[in-house]
C-alpha angles and dihedrals in degrees: 000000000000096000091049090057090047092052089047091050092049092048091050091049089049093053092048093051097051114107101188098102097048093080091057092051091048091052091048092054092048091050092048089051094048089047090048091051093045090050093050092047094049092049089053092046090051094051089050094046091049092052090048093052090044090056093047089049095051091045092053092044092054093043091060 
């Protein structure tokens, strides 16, 4: 029983010390940050374009 607990402890320590999955998590965080920034930028761009086209539409409507 005692050796089984020691083996389990060694296996858990080995899993905790592995660094293979850290790169994947870091890349996922970078991708999420870029996606969030792109979404915010596109939202701002969309609002700006909407106001520009609204101004163009009202100018054309008043000209005719």
